[in-house]
Each structure stands twice: as structure tokens, then as C-alpha cells.
N, C-alpha and C positions, 0 to 999 in steps of 0.2 A: 504494500500500500504506500502510495506516494505522499510525502510530507514536504511542506515548504515553509520557509520563514515568513512570519507576518511582519510587514514593515509598517511603521507608524506614520501616517500622513498628517500634515498640519491642517487641522480643521477648525472651524469656528462654529459656535452655537447659534450665531445669528441665522434667522430663517433664510434658507436659500443660499447661504454662503458655504461652499465646500471647496477645500483647496486640494488640487492635484490628486483627485481620487481616480482609481481604476476600478470600474464596476463591471462585474460579470452578472448577466441575467440569464437564467436557465428557463426556457419556455418551450414546451412541446408544441409542435404544429405551427410555429411562426413562419409565415410566408407571405408573399405579396397577395396571394389569393385570400388569406384569412384576415387581412387587416380591417375589413369592414365589420367583423364580428368580435364579440367579447369572448375571452379576455384579451385577445391579440390586439384589438383596437386600443385598449388601455395600455398595454405594454409598448405599443408603437408610439402612442401619443406622449408618454412620459420619456421613453428612451431617446426619441429623436430630439426632444427639447434639451435633454441633458447632453446629448452628443454634440449639439450646436455650440456648447460652451467650450472655451479654449482650455479651461482648467479641469475638464472632466474627460475621461475616456470611457466609453461604454461599448461593450460587445455582448452579443446575444449568442447563446448556445442552444441549438434546437436539433431536432431529429432529421436524419437524412432519408430522403425517399429516392426511388429509382431514377427520377428525372430532375433531381436537384443537385446543385453544385456544392462541393465541400465547403467553399467559402464564397460569400457574395456580399454585395453592398446593397442595403435597402434604405434609402433616404438618409445616407450618411452614416448608417449603422453597420458595423461589420457583423455578419452572421456566420458563425461556424457551425457546421453540421456534423453530428456523430451518429454512427450506427447504434441501434438498440439503446436509445437514450434512457428508457425506463424499464426495459424488459426484466421484470422480477427484481430490479435493483441489484442484480448479481452480474449478469452477462455483459451489461453495458457499463459496469462500474469503472473499469480502467479507462475506457474510452472517454468518459466524462472527466475523470480525474486528470487525464493528460490534457484534454481540451481546456480545462480551467487553469491548471497549474502553469502551462506554457505561456499564458497571458499574464500570470502573476497579479491577480486582482487584489484589491484591498478588502473587498466585500463581495459576497455572492447573494443574489436574490433569486429565490426559486418561486416561480409562479405555478400554481396548481390548485387542485382540489384537496379535500381532507384525505383522499387516498394517497396523496403525496407522502404521507407518513411512511409508506413502504419504501419509497424511492429516495427520500432525503438521506438515508444512510450512506448513499454514494458520496456524500460530501463530508463525512466524518473525518476522513484522513487528509483533507486539504489544508486544514489548519488556518482557516479564514473565518471571520464572523459570517453567519448565515441568517438571512431574513426569509421567512416563509410567508409569501403573499397568497392568501386563500381567497378564491373568487366565488365560491358557491357554498350555500348553507348546508348543514347536515340533514339530509333527507331522513325521514322516519318511516316506519312500516306502513303508516296510514297513507303515505304517498301512493302506494300501489292501488289503493281503493279509488283513486281518481282516474285510473287508466282502464281502457276497454280491453277485452280479450285480444282483439286485433293488435293493440299496442304492446301488450305484455309479451306476445309471442311473434311479433314481427321482427325478423332478423335485420331488416333494413333500419330499424330504430337503434342504430349503434350508439347514439348519444345517450340512450337510456341505460345502457349497460354500466357505465361508471356510477350512475345513481343507484342502481341495484347493488353493485358491489359495496358502495359506501354504506348502504343500509345494513348489510350483513357484516361489514368490517368491524373488528373488535374496537370499541371506543377507547378501551384502556390503552391500546397501542398508540392511537392518536394523541392521547393525553401524555404518555411517556415521551414521545418524540417532541411534542410541543413544549413540554417542560424541561427537556434535556438542556444541558449547558451549551451544546454546539449550535442550537437554535437561539440566536440572540434576541430576535424580535419576531412577532407575528403581525402581519397587516391584514385587516379585513375591511370590506367596503361599507359595512353597515353595523348599526347597534344590534340588530337582531342576530347577525352572525357572531358577533362578540358574545352575546348572551348564550348562544348555543355552545360555543367553545367553553365558556366558563361553566356551563351546566355539566359538561363531561369531566370537569376538574382541571382545566387549563388555568394557570395562574393569570389573573386579570391584568397584572402589571406588565406582562409581556406583550399584551395585545394593544395595538394602535389602530384607530379607525382612520383610514384615508379613502374617502369615497371617490368614485369615478365622476368625471365631468361629462358634459354634453357639448356638441357643436351647436352653438346658438341657432335656433331655427327661424326666429323672427320676433315680431312684436304684435301688439293689438291692432296696428294699422292695417294688417291684412284683413281683419274682420270686415272693414268697410268695403272691401272688394269682393266679399263672399258671393253676393247675389249677382254681380256682374259676371263672374267667372263660371257660374253654374252652367249657363247655356253653352259655353265652350266645351264642357265635358259631356254635354247631352243630358244634363239633369234638369228636371222641371223645377220651377220656383217653389212649388208646393210639396215637393218630395222631401222626405226626412232621410238624410244620408247617414248611414252607419258604415264606418270604415275600419277595416283591419289592415295593418301593414306589417310585413315581415315574412319569415319562412312559412311555407304552406304546411309544415309539419304539424300533425294533429296533437302532438305533445304540447304545442303552444295554444291549444284550444280552438283551432280552426273549425273542427267538426262540431264543437259545442255552439259556435256562432251560427253555422249553417242550420243546425237543427232548431235553434231558437227562432229562426225566421218564420218557420211554419206557424208557430204560436203567435208571433207578432202580427203576421199578415191576417190572422183570423179576425183581428179587430181594427187594424190600421193598414189599409191597402196601399197607402202611398209611401211606405217605408222601403228603402232600397239599400241592399248590402253591397259594398264594394270591397273586394279582397285584392289588395296589392301584393301579389305573390312574388316575394323577393327570391328569385332563383335564376340561374343561368340556363339558357336553352341548349345545353350540350348533352352528350351521351356519356360523359365521364362518370365514374362510380358515385361520387358525392351528389352530382346533379341528377343522376338517374333515380336516386332515392327520393329527392324532392319532386321529380317528375311524377313518380308513382303516388306520392302524397297528394299532389294537385289533381291527378286523375281520379283518385278516390273521392276528393271533394266534389268534383264535377259529377260523379256518379251519385253521390249523396244528394246533390242539388236536384238532379233529374228525378231521383227516386221520390223526393219530397214534393215534386212538381212546383218548384219555386224558381224555375229558370228565368222567368220574366222579371224577377225581383232581385236577382243576384248576378253580379258581374265580377269575373276574375280577370285581372290584368297582370300578365306575366312579364317579368324582367326586372333588372336592377336599375332603378331610376336614379338620376342625379338629384342633388339636393333641391334644386329649383322645382323640378317636376313633382317631387314628393310633397314639398310645401304646398304647391298649388292644389293637389288632391286633398290634403289635410285641411286647407282653408275652407273648402266648400263643404266639408263634413260637419254634421251636427253633433256627432258623438264618435269617439274612437274606442273600439272594443278590442281588448288584449287579454283574453281569459286564460292565462297560462295554467297548465296542469303541472308543469315542472319548470323551474328556472335553471338554465344551464350555466349562467354566469351572472353574478349580481353587479350592479343593478341592471334591470332590463332598460337599456337606453331608449327604446321606443316609447316607453311610458313617460320618461322625463322629457323627451323631444316633443311629444304631443302636449304635455303640460306647458312647455315653454311657448307654444303657439296659442295658449289660452283655450285649450280644448278640454271638454269633459272626458275623462277616461273611465271606462268600466273595466275593471280587472279583477283578479282573484285575491282572496284574503289569506295569504300565507307569506312567510319569510319577509324579505325587505319590502314587498309590495304593500303590506299592511302599514309599514313605517312611512312609506312615501305618500300613500293615498290617504292616510289617517287625517283626522280633524277636518272632515268635509272637503277634502281637496279632490275628490273623485268618488266613485261608487265601487265598493267591494262586494263580490258575490262568492259563493262557495264554488270551488273548482269542479268542473264537469257537470254543474247543475244547470241544465237547459232552461228549466222553468224560472229559476232565479235570474238568469241572464236576460230572458225575455221580459220579465217584470221590471228589471232595472231600466232597460231601454224604453219600455212603454211609460215608465214614470217620467223619464226625461222628456219624452214626447209630450206628455200631458202637462208638464210643469216647466215651461221655458224660462220663467223668472228664476226658479231655483237652479236650473241648469246654468244660467248666466252667473249666478253667485258662486257656484262650484268652480266654474271656469276661471273666474277672477282669482279665487284662492289658489287654484292650480298654477296660474301664471305668476302670481306673486311669489309662490314657493320656488318655482323654477328660476325666477330672476335672482334669488338669493343664493343659488348654488354656486360652488366654486367653478371657475373655468379651468382648462387644462394647465395653464401657467401656474395657477395657485396650487393645484394638485401636485404639480411637479416640484414646486418649492417645498411643500410639506414633505414630499418623498425625499428630497435632497437633505432636508434637515434631519430626518430620521437616519439616513445613511451616515451623516456627519456625526451624530450623537453615538451611533453604534460603533463606528470605527474608533472614535475618541475613547469611549469607555473600554474597548478592548485594549487599546494602547496603554491606558492608565492601569488597567488590571495587570497587564504583563510587567509593567515597570514595578508595581508594588510587590509582585511575586518574585522579583529578582533579588 
């Protein structure tokens, strides 16, 4: 097992001031393709800002695929790729140790889920302070009750497998790793995730909350253009537009939305559902899964005979296109069954536009939408979702009040520059504390 000397860098405790630090970030699946999605969007947003500074050096270690280069540059960030980055935390261990040690970092940040407890052992022999950045809450057994038979046994739902493994993974192992000396700090994006970690016995003092930010979507001025733009999209002035945007994967509740429409249309004929299906139209393996998900939604729409009231728009839109669709919407519906990475940026983006969001009541969603900033419903509950939408239809003044609270909340969120400064401060403190500890032990 390889060991290296830890060098002490000159750092300051002033927020955002870090002197001559060399930072290694370990993040599975980091690529140009994944940057639109969490947690890779977060890693990219923070690392490229740090890399732009003259007194910081940032490099990312990720896994190698058959068509990826061993070393590449992404927006000024050097990305080194190693084989079997996480495989059982055994077979890829030396690959990771060598990749980290040859760059001689001052600190290592591991991005991952609670399952990372298995793989973090690869970093024990490096002799550097380690920060564990956890991006998803601890799922519990009742999570399975939200899912259909099709979702539980659909092999294409590969994103669900880590959730399943986390449910059955021994919590005491997570606690032991989190509380171990070689993990200096733990970063979580929400209070709810911190509470979950503390509940299994992780020392609260080791956990720091650094939330993710959003790309600002706009302001209330767009609302004045709402009625003018409706005709451009083929929507009637009297139609009530319900919009979903994101992956068509049913684990995000897309099937719940479709099935709720049948109940909504029984009393309100002028409601229209728009699904902005964020997927590429290719035949690659990841896209094929989403193609199948979208095909399933289309069959569900046809089976429920609501074809005339539901529109699916396929493709990855640019920011301006997405904003235009959201502007003309009366309500945004994002009824997640599972959150793959906190926080769901789509919820915050919709709130930033001053839109009422109907989403599900668990994990960070409850924290974000609480205090009348949106409407929370039970996951996979078709009836509850339909009732929430009908309530907003019948109570436009209440909907406007909720929208204002949502916009005000989003306006107070940190931007990526602030998040990066907080991140840098934590790195500075961690390296400094390690240096002081080593000096005292000499």
C-alpha cells in the first residue's frame, strides 16, 4: 500500500481564501455527457471555479470507459481516468492510489452516495485528509412501497439498484467509516440528510451543510409575457397548463402524473399536461433506457384515452427554450418517487421562475417546499396529485401567494460562486487542522 508525505500548505481562515492548494476530486461517471445532471453538475460547477484561480490546482479522478481517454481536459479541469475505480474497493485500489499519489494533492474529496463507505477504504493508505461529499439521503425500506412491480423488476432501472443496495447496506458500516479518523469532514447538501446521518450515529460535528446552487432562470417579469407566448406554443388562453420537465423515467413520477390526468379531466376538461422529456434521441445504452420509458408513457396515455390532453416533447432544450415553456405553465409537477441526487435542481429552477411546484413529501423536498412554498403530496399517490392540481385550478389567488413565496425563497439561495467559496473555506480549514495536528504530534 502506497504512502506519501503530507505537506502543509499556507492557508487562511478567511472565507474563500486558500493558498496554493492541490485538490484531488474523486467522482465516478464524470464526463462531458453527464455535466447536465446531478451530482456531476455540482462537481463541475465548483471545480471549474476553483480551477480558474491561479493559486489552486484541481484535478478530477473518474472511471475509464471503453471510449474515453486516460487523461482529458474539461473546461480547464484535468480529468484522469482509472480502470475499476470502485469495483469492490479491492481490485481498483492500487489504480486509485497511484492516480492520486502521483499528483501529490493536499486534500482529497470523494463525491458519492452512502454506499461510498465501501469504497472510501481505497484512500486509507494515501495519507491525505479526506472529505466525503454525500449527495443523496439514506433510503429506507418504505421507499420500495412507492414503486410499481414494473419498476422493482425492470432491469433497465439501473439507477434504482444503488438505492436498493443502500437500503440493505449495514448502517453501522457507514457510521464506522464516517466517524473514522481518515475521514476529516462530511459534506451534505441539506439539513434532512445531516439528520439522517446523525440518526445512524455519525458525529454531528463532522458534518457540514453546503447546498447546491441553481443557474438563475429569470424573474417575475416573465409572468407579464405569459399570455402573449401561449399562442406561440399552440395553447389556448383558457387552458390550464400543467408541466413536467426532466427525464421520462417513471422513478421520477412521470407515470403518476399521466394517471392523475384521467381524474383531473373528469371535472376540468381544459387542463393540459405537457411533458418535456429530457433525453437524447440516440440508440446508445443510456438513451435506449429513456426511450423505453417514454414509450411506456405514450402507451399509458393511449390506454387512458387522454391523448388529446397530453403532449410529450422530446429532446434536451437550451435554457431559453425551457424558460419559455415554464413561463406559460400554470403549475409545475415533479412527483419524485426517488431522489437520485439532492437537491433536485428542477424544483429550485421552477421556484426561481415564480412557479407553483407540486412535488412529493420526503427527504430534502419537504425542506425546500415547506412553509407554503409549494404543495407536497404522498409519493405515487395518483388521487392526491390530482386533488392538488385541481385545488390550484380552483384557487388562483392562493396559487399566486404560493408562487411568490417560492420565488422569494429561491432568490435567497446561494449562487455557485458563494457555494464554491464555502467549499474552499472548508478545504482550507481541513488542511490547516491536519497540519497543526501533525506538528503537535511531532
